[in-house]
C-alpha positions in Angstrom: 2.5 16.6 -19.7 2.4 14.3 -16.7 1.6 10.7 -16.7 -0.4 8.8 -14.0 0.1 5.1 -13.6 -2.2 3.2 -11.4 -1.8 -0.3 -9.7 -4.2 -2.4 -7.7 -2.8 -5.2 -5.5 -5.3 -7.6 -3.6 -4.2 -9.4 -0.4 -6.1 -12.2 1.3 -4.2 -11.3 4.6 -6.1 -11.0 7.9 -5.3 -7.8 9.9 -6.6 -7.9 13.5 -8.2 -5.0 15.1 -6.2 -2.1 16.6 -3.5 -3.1 18.9 0.1 -4.3 18.6 -0.9 -7.0 16.0 -2.9 -4.8 13.9 -0.2 -4.2 11.3 1.0 -5.8 8.1 4.3 -5.1 6.3 4.9 -5.8 2.7 6.7 -4.4 -0.4 5.9 -3.8 -4.0 8.2 -3.4 -6.9 8.1 -1.4 -10.0 10.6 0.8 -12.0 8.1 3.6 -12.1 8.3 4.1 -8.3 11.7 5.8 -8.8 10.3 8.2 -11.4 7.7 10.3 -9.8 5.4 11.0 -6.9 3.8 8.0 -5.3 0.5 7.8 -3.3 -0.8 4.7 -1.4 -4.4 3.9 -0.2 -5.6 0.7 1.4 -9.2 -0.4 1.5 -10.8 -3.4 3.2 -12.1 -5.9 0.7 -15.4 -6.8 2.3 -16.2 -3.4 3.6 -15.3 -0.7 0.9 -16.4 2.2 3.2 -13.6 1.0 5.8 -10.3 2.6 4.8 -7.3 1.4 6.5 -4.4 3.6 7.5 -1.3 3.5 5.4 1.1 4.1 8.3 4.4 4.2 6.4 5.5 4.1 2.7 9.3 4.3 1.9 10.8 4.2 -1.5 13.9 1.8 -1.8 16.1 1.4 -4.9 19.2 -0.6 -5.8 22.0 -0.3 -8.3 20.3 -2.5 -10.8 17.5 0.2 -11.2 15.0 -1.6 -9.2 12.6 0.4 -7.0 10.5 -1.0 -4.1 8.0 0.5 -1.9 8.1 -0.7 1.8 4.4 -0.3 3.0 3.0 -0.8 6.5 -0.9 -1.0 6.7 -2.7 -0.5 10.0 -6.2 -1.7 11.0 -7.4 1.0 13.5 -10.8 -0.3 13.5 -12.7 -2.4 16.1 -13.1 -5.4 13.9 -10.7 -7.9 12.1 -10.1 -7.3 8.3 -10.2 -10.5 6.3 -8.6 -9.0 3.3 -7.7 -5.7 1.6 -6.4 -4.1 -1.6 -4.0 -1.3 -2.1 -4.2 1.5 -4.7 -0.9 2.8 -5.7 -0.5 5.7 -8.2 2.7 7.1 -9.7 2.6 10.7 -11.2 5.6 11.0 -13.4 6.7 13.9 -15.8 
């Protein structure tokens, strides 16, 4: 039977509205990221109905068995986002 593990990470970073500065880049670390299917969703903190675009997710690993997600979140909306949270799930066998 599959196992689903959920993570929530909160960020107080500001994301300007759409345009060249409307992106944030960050990474998360967990050994689980190398063991299954990963999904990532970003949501503005003060406006839960405003979903942000997760533009890129890349899984990276090293020889020590550590796994990372490189994540890019984009604000395509017309207003500045003053904070957001990221839901990450891993479905593993």
